[in-house]
C-alpha positions as CSV (number, residue, x, y, z in Angstrom):
1,M,-3.2,8.9,24.9
2,T,-0.3,7.0,23.5
3,S,-0.1,6.8,19.7
4,I,-1.6,3.3,19.5
5,E,-4.4,4.3,21.8
6,R,-5.2,7.3,19.7
7,L,-5.3,5.4,16.5
8,T,-7.2,2.5,18.0
9,A,-9.8,5.0,19.2
10,A,-10.0,6.4,15.6
11,W,-10.4,3.0,14.1
12,N,-13.1,2.0,16.7
13,G,-14.8,5.5,17.0
14,T,-14.5,5.3,20.8
15,G,-13.3,8.9,21.2
16,Y,-9.7,10.2,21.0
17,D,-8.0,13.2,22.7
18,H,-7.5,14.9,19.2
19,V,-7.6,13.8,15.6
20,P,-4.5,11.7,14.8
21,L,-2.0,12.7,12.0
22,T,-0.2,10.0,10.0
23,T,1.9,9.8,7.0
24,W,3.3,7.3,4.6
25,C,6.9,7.8,3.5
26,F,8.0,7.2,-0.1
27,G,11.5,8.8,-0.3
28,V,10.8,12.0,1.4
29,K,13.9,13.9,2.6
30,P,13.6,15.3,6.1
31,R,15.7,18.2,7.5
32,E,19.3,17.2,8.2
33,S,18.9,17.2,12.0
34,L,16.3,14.3,11.5
35,T,18.7,12.0,9.5
36,W,20.9,9.3,11.0
37,K,24.0,7.4,10.0
38,K,24.2,3.6,9.3
39,D,27.2,1.6,8.3
40,G,29.0,4.8,7.6
41,E,26.4,6.3,5.3
42,W,23.6,8.8,6.1
43,I,20.1,7.8,5.8
44,E,18.7,10.9,4.1
45,R,15.5,9.6,2.7
46,W,12.6,8.0,4.6
47,Y,10.8,4.9,3.2
48,S,8.4,2.3,4.6
49,L,8.6,-1.4,4.9
50,R,5.1,-1.6,3.3
51,M,7.1,-1.5,0.0
52,E,9.6,-4.2,1.0
53,Y,8.6,-6.8,-1.6
54,L,7.3,-4.3,-4.2
55,H,10.1,-1.8,-5.1
56,T,13.9,-1.3,-5.3
57,W,15.4,1.6,-3.3
58,H,18.5,3.4,-4.0
59,Q,19.6,3.0,-0.4
60,S,19.0,0.2,2.1
61,W,15.9,0.5,4.4
62,E,15.8,-2.1,7.1
63,L,13.6,-2.8,10.2
64,E,16.0,-0.6,12.4
65,D,15.3,2.3,10.0
66,E,11.6,1.7,10.3
67,F,11.9,2.0,14.0
68,R,14.0,5.2,13.7
69,R,11.5,6.7,11.5
70,V,8.6,6.0,13.8
71,L,10.5,7.5,16.9
72,T,11.4,10.5,14.9
73,W,7.9,11.1,13.8
74,Q,6.7,10.6,17.4
75,S,9.1,13.3,18.5
76,L,7.3,15.6,16.2
77,G,3.8,14.5,17.6
78,V,2.9,12.5,14.5
79,D,1.2,9.1,15.0
80,D,3.3,6.8,12.8
81,T,2.8,3.1,12.4
82,I,5.2,0.2,12.0
83,D,4.6,-1.2,8.5
84,V,5.1,-4.9,8.0
85,S,5.1,-6.6,4.6
86,V,3.8,-10.2,4.6
87,P,5.7,-12.7,2.4
88,W,4.0,-15.0,-0.2
89,G,5.1,-18.4,-1.3
90,V,6.3,-20.0,-4.6
91,H,5.6,-23.8,-5.4
92,P,8.8,-25.7,-4.5
93,E,9.0,-27.3,-8.0
94,V,9.2,-23.8,-9.7
95,T,12.5,-22.8,-11.2
96,W,13.5,-19.9,-13.3
97,K,16.3,-18.5,-15.6
98,D,17.1,-14.9,-16.2
99,S,18.5,-13.5,-19.4
100,I,18.9,-10.2,-21.2
101,I,18.1,-9.6,-24.9
102,P,20.5,-6.9,-26.2
103,Q,19.3,-3.4,-27.2
104,G,17.9,-3.3,-30.8
105,K,17.1,-7.0,-31.1
106,V,13.4,-6.7,-30.2
107,D,13.1,-3.2,-28.8
108,R,15.3,0.0,-28.7
109,Y,15.9,-0.9,-25.1
110,P,17.5,-4.0,-23.7
111,V,14.8,-6.5,-22.5
112,L,15.0,-8.3,-19.2
113,V,13.6,-11.9,-19.4
114,R,12.7,-14.3,-16.7
115,E,11.5,-17.7,-17.8
116,Y,9.8,-20.0,-15.3
117,Q,9.2,-23.6,-15.4
118,T,6.1,-24.7,-13.4
119,P,4.5,-28.0,-12.9
120,E,2.0,-27.0,-15.7
121,G,4.5,-25.7,-18.2
122,A,6.7,-22.7,-19.0
123,L,5.9,-19.1,-18.5
124,R,7.8,-16.0,-19.9
125,H,8.0,-12.6,-18.4
126,A,9.8,-9.9,-20.3
127,I,10.3,-6.2,-19.4
128,K,12.1,-3.4,-21.1
129,K,15.0,-2.0,-19.2
130,T,14.6,1.6,-19.9
131,G,17.5,2.8,-17.7
132,E,16.3,6.3,-17.0
133,D,17.2,8.1,-13.9
134,P,14.0,8.8,-11.9
135,G,15.7,11.4,-9.8
136,E,17.1,11.3,-6.2
137,G,15.0,9.4,-3.7
138,W,12.7,7.7,-6.2
139,V,12.5,3.9,-6.4
140,V,14.5,2.4,-9.3
141,Q,14.0,-0.3,-11.9
142,P,15.6,-3.5,-10.7
143,D,18.1,-5.4,-12.9
144,H,15.9,-8.4,-13.2
145,V,12.2,-9.2,-13.6
146,P,10.4,-9.5,-10.3
147,L,6.9,-11.0,-10.6
148,I,5.5,-8.0,-8.6
149,E,6.8,-4.6,-9.5
150,D,5.2,-1.2,-10.6
151,Y,8.0,-0.7,-13.1
152,N,6.8,-3.8,-15.0
153,I,3.4,-2.4,-15.9
154,P,4.2,0.3,-18.7
155,R,7.4,-1.5,-19.7
156,G,5.9,-5.0,-20.4
157,V,7.0,-6.7,-23.6
158,E,5.3,-9.9,-22.6
159,H,3.6,-9.8,-19.1
160,A,3.5,-12.8,-16.8
161,V,-0.1,-13.4,-18.0
162,S,0.0,-12.6,-21.7
163,S,-2.6,-15.2,-22.6
164,V,-5.4,-17.1,-20.9
165,D,-3.2,-20.2,-21.0
166,D,-0.9,-18.4,-18.5
167,V,-3.5,-18.0,-15.9
168,P,-3.5,-21.4,-14.2
169,K,0.4,-21.2,-13.9
170,I,0.2,-18.2,-11.7
171,K,-1.1,-20.4,-8.8
172,F,2.5,-21.8,-8.6
173,L,4.2,-18.4,-8.5
174,Y,1.9,-16.6,-6.1
175,T,0.9,-18.8,-3.2
176,S,0.2,-18.7,0.5
177,P,3.4,-18.3,2.7
178,D,5.5,-21.4,2.9
179,A,7.4,-22.6,6.0
180,A,10.3,-20.4,5.3
181,G,8.1,-17.4,4.8
182,K,6.3,-18.1,8.0
183,A,9.5,-18.5,9.9
184,W,10.9,-15.2,8.5
185,F,7.5,-13.4,9.4
186,G,7.7,-14.9,13.1
187,E,11.2,-13.6,13.5
188,R,10.4,-10.2,12.2
189,M,7.3,-9.8,14.2
190,A,9.1,-10.7,17.4
191,K,11.2,-7.6,17.0
192,V,8.3,-5.5,16.0
193,Q,6.2,-6.6,19.0
194,E,8.9,-5.8,21.4
195,F,9.3,-2.3,19.8
196,S,5.5,-1.7,19.6
197,R,5.0,-2.6,23.3
198,K,7.9,-0.4,24.5
199,N,6.9,2.6,22.4
200,G,3.1,2.5,22.2
201,V,3.1,2.2,18.5
202,A,0.5,0.6,16.2
203,V,1.5,-2.2,13.8
204,Q,-0.1,-2.3,10.2
205,A,0.4,-5.4,8.1
206,W,0.2,-5.4,4.3
207,P,-0.8,-8.9,3.1
208,A,-3.3,-8.5,0.3
209,F,-2.9,-7.4,-3.4
210,G,-6.4,-7.9,-4.8
211,M,-6.8,-6.1,-8.1
212,D,-3.4,-4.7,-7.8
213,G,-2.1,-8.3,-8.3
214,V,-4.0,-8.7,-11.5
215,V,-2.7,-5.5,-13.0
216,W,1.0,-6.3,-12.0
217,L,0.6,-9.7,-13.8
218,T,-1.3,-8.6,-16.9
219,G,-0.8,-5.0,-17.5
220,V,-3.7,-2.5,-17.4
221,E,-5.2,-3.0,-20.8
222,R,-5.1,-6.7,-20.8
223,A,-6.7,-6.8,-17.3
224,V,-9.6,-4.6,-18.5
225,Y,-10.1,-6.5,-21.7
226,M,-9.9,-9.9,-20.0
227,A,-12.6,-8.8,-17.5
228,M,-14.9,-7.8,-20.3
229,D,-14.1,-10.3,-23.0
230,D,-13.1,-13.5,-21.0
231,P,-14.7,-13.1,-17.5
232,S,-14.2,-16.7,-16.6
233,S,-10.5,-16.5,-17.1
234,F,-10.4,-13.2,-15.2
235,D,-12.4,-14.7,-12.4
236,Q,-10.0,-17.6,-12.3
237,L,-7.0,-15.2,-12.0
238,M,-8.7,-13.2,-9.3
239,G,-9.4,-16.4,-7.4
240,I,-5.7,-17.4,-7.5
241,I,-4.6,-14.1,-6.1
242,A,-7.4,-14.1,-3.5
243,E,-6.5,-17.5,-2.3
244,A,-2.9,-16.5,-1.8
245,D,-4.0,-13.2,-0.3
246,Y,-6.2,-15.1,2.2
247,G,-3.2,-17.2,3.3
248,R,-1.1,-14.1,3.8
249,V,-3.8,-12.4,5.7
250,E,-4.3,-15.5,7.9
251,L,-0.6,-15.3,8.8
252,A,-0.8,-11.6,9.7
253,C,-4.0,-12.1,11.7
254,A,-2.6,-14.9,13.8
255,H,0.0,-12.6,15.3
256,P,-1.1,-10.6,18.4
257,A,1.0,-7.6,17.7
258,V,-0.8,-6.8,14.4
259,N,-3.5,-4.2,14.9
260,I,-4.7,-3.5,11.4
261,I,-4.6,-5.4,8.1
262,T,-4.4,-3.1,5.1
263,Q,-5.1,-4.2,1.5
264,R,-3.6,-2.1,-1.4
265,D,-5.9,-1.4,-4.2
266,W,-4.4,1.4,-6.1
267,Y,-5.4,-0.2,-9.4
268,G,-8.9,-1.1,-8.1
269,G,-10.8,2.1,-8.2
270,T,-13.0,3.7,-10.8
271,D,-10.2,5.0,-13.0
272,F,-9.9,1.3,-14.0
273,W,-13.3,-0.5,-13.1
274,S,-17.0,0.2,-13.3
275,P,-19.1,-0.5,-10.2
276,K,-20.5,-3.4,-12.1
277,L,-17.2,-5.0,-12.6
278,F,-16.2,-4.2,-9.0
279,D,-19.2,-6.0,-7.8
280,R,-18.6,-8.9,-10.2
281,F,-14.9,-9.6,-9.5
282,Q,-13.8,-7.9,-6.3
283,Y,-16.7,-7.6,-3.7
284,H,-16.9,-11.2,-2.6
285,H,-13.2,-11.4,-2.1
286,I,-13.1,-8.3,0.1
287,W,-16.1,-9.6,2.1
288,A,-14.2,-12.9,2.8
289,L,-11.2,-11.1,3.9
290,A,-13.2,-8.8,6.2
291,D,-14.8,-11.9,7.8
292,L,-11.4,-13.4,8.5
293,I,-9.9,-10.3,9.8
294,H,-12.8,-9.5,12.2
295,R,-12.8,-13.1,13.4
296,H,-9.3,-12.4,14.6
297,G,-10.4,-9.1,16.2
298,K,-8.3,-6.9,13.8
299,K,-9.3,-4.0,11.8
300,Y,-9.5,-4.0,8.0
301,G,-8.0,-1.0,6.1
302,F,-8.4,-0.6,2.4
303,V,-6.5,1.7,0.0
304,M,-8.7,3.2,-2.8
305,P,-7.3,6.5,-4.1
306,Q,-9.9,7.0,-6.7
307,G,-13.7,6.5,-6.7
308,V,-14.4,6.6,-3.0
309,E,-17.5,8.6,-3.6
310,I,-18.8,5.7,-5.9
311,L,-17.5,2.6,-4.3
312,G,-17.0,3.6,-0.7
313,K,-20.4,2.5,0.4
314,R,-19.8,-1.0,-1.1
315,L,-16.5,-1.2,0.8
316,L,-18.4,-0.3,4.0
317,Q,-20.9,-3.0,3.2
318,A,-18.2,-5.6,2.6
319,G,-16.8,-4.9,6.1
320,V,-13.9,-2.5,5.6
321,D,-13.3,-0.5,8.8
322,V,-10.7,2.1,7.6
323,L,-10.9,3.8,4.3
324,Y,-7.8,5.3,2.6
325,F,-8.4,8.0,1.3
326,V,-10.6,11.1,1.3
327,D,-8.6,13.0,-1.2
328,P,-9.9,16.6,-1.9
329,V,-7.3,17.1,-4.6
330,Q,-6.8,14.2,-6.9
331,D,-10.2,12.2,-6.3
332,T,-12.1,15.6,-5.8
333,I,-14.2,14.3,-3.0
334,T,-14.8,17.1,-0.5
335,V,-14.7,16.3,3.2
336,K,-18.3,17.7,3.5
337,K,-19.4,15.1,1.0
338,A,-17.4,12.3,2.8
339,F,-19.3,13.3,6.0
340,E,-22.6,13.1,4.2
341,L,-21.8,9.7,2.7
342,F,-20.1,8.0,5.7
343,G,-20.6,10.0,8.8
344,G,-19.1,8.0,11.6
345,S,-19.8,4.6,9.9
346,M,-16.2,4.0,9.0
347,T,-12.8,5.5,9.8
348,L,-11.8,7.9,7.0
349,V,-8.1,8.8,6.3
350,G,-6.9,11.9,4.3
351,G,-8.1,15.5,4.1
352,T,-5.1,17.0,2.4
353,N,-2.7,15.9,-0.4
354,S,1.1,15.8,-0.8
355,L,0.5,18.1,-3.8
356,S,-0.8,20.7,-1.4
357,L,2.3,20.3,0.7
358,R,4.5,21.0,-2.4
359,S,3.0,24.5,-2.6
360,K,4.3,25.4,0.9
361,D,1.2,27.6,1.0
362,E,0.2,28.2,4.7
363,K,-3.3,29.3,3.7
364,L,-4.0,26.4,1.3
365,I,-2.6,23.7,3.7
366,G,-4.1,25.3,6.9
367,G,-7.4,25.6,5.1
368,Q,-7.5,22.0,4.1
369,V,-6.6,20.9,7.7
370,K,-9.2,23.1,9.2
371,E,-12.0,22.1,6.8
372,A,-11.3,18.4,7.2
373,I,-11.1,18.4,11.0
374,D,-14.2,20.7,11.3
375,A,-16.2,18.4,9.0
376,L,-14.9,14.9,10.2
377,G,-13.2,15.2,13.5
378,S,-16.3,15.2,15.6
379,T,-17.2,11.7,14.2
380,G,-14.3,10.2,16.3
381,R,-13.3,8.3,13.2
382,F,-11.1,10.6,11.2
383,I,-7.3,10.4,10.6
384,M,-5.6,13.4,9.1
385,H,-3.1,12.2,6.4
386,P,-1.4,13.8,3.3
387,V,-2.7,11.6,0.4
388,D,-1.1,9.3,-0.4
389,A,2.5,9.5,0.6
390,L,5.5,11.9,1.2
391,H,7.6,11.7,-2.0
392,P,11.1,12.8,-2.9
393,D,9.5,16.0,-4.3
394,T,7.5,16.8,-1.1
395,P,9.3,19.7,0.6
396,W,9.9,19.4,4.3
397,E,8.7,23.1,4.7
398,G,5.3,21.9,3.5
399,I,5.2,19.1,6.0
400,E,6.2,21.4,8.9
401,I,3.3,23.6,7.9
402,L,1.0,20.6,8.0
403,I,2.2,19.7,11.5
404,E,1.9,23.2,12.8
405,K,-1.7,23.7,11.4
406,W,-2.7,20.2,12.7
407,K,-1.4,21.0,16.2
408,E,-3.2,24.4,16.1
409,S,-6.5,22.4,15.7
410,Y,-6.2,20.9,19.1
411,S,-4.0,23.2,21.1
């Protein structure tokens, strides 16, 4: 089987030659022989274009690097995918101005400010510029205030949605892709399609933010308080995000090279939301996206690192096909429990964790691989994957042990 055939079989449950192994890269450093040179500089860390609009890297990572990473993983037997971010639009009448409040004026750190003018009034977004060195390979804080950025959440002085009056203005800042975005996506996908066909590689598009979008815009605490204290405003904000997500998903679904549409929901699990709030605010939006995705003949992937044991069945009922993740370490759901809950009803991804790889312990890693494949491999709907990604502190020795033990499972 080619890589795309194996993953498609896992998504459909139609029978693979062996359990696939995939990874997501978030700054991992491969051994020197697997690096390459670009524009006179060595590319020593691997990333993914799923992060293209979300993070700032310390080095460039372009489509050609994505292709090189895929081919390198293929040479090791790993079933990598091409990750594609899908742009969103901004209303044409929106303008903004950036400024910096000096250190000591309102905080012990300088404060980066972006002030938007929208058709319904001004909106201010202010974030502390903490300036710490996160370490080699980790993403860095940008020198301005993007609307969407993980660094914003704990450093917010004034989040984009700092009061309910800000909620209606978000529809001008996060909208369905405009003509320029659609043109860019078409050009990107033409290159992706050619590479995919030539090399038998699956394409995974990332067009939906869901609850992650809320937390980026409000911060964690305000999101939870708004959901409980002002559910109508929270519902309005969720609706704005869902409408733009829907437009982005439509764009991704329309391209024949896209195989799977994956929604990120790192901030949507039970660490943040009760099942009652999940049903109240998220379920119907997930169901609507599943309906759209399935009408286009694509698969729907969903990232929920926490709370799979509690909310996984609801995702299945909503129409999710591929569930990231079954995490025996941080979410503490065992693979045996995952089999009891889901069997072969949906494709499960996981089985080990990048924290396990950090140990470089052959017995630990090999035991997790064997247990996961023994429990879930026979369903035909399991993908081995170290949850959630390979980070700058994930040692290559641990990754090599994972690959070795995985290959032993089918050799």
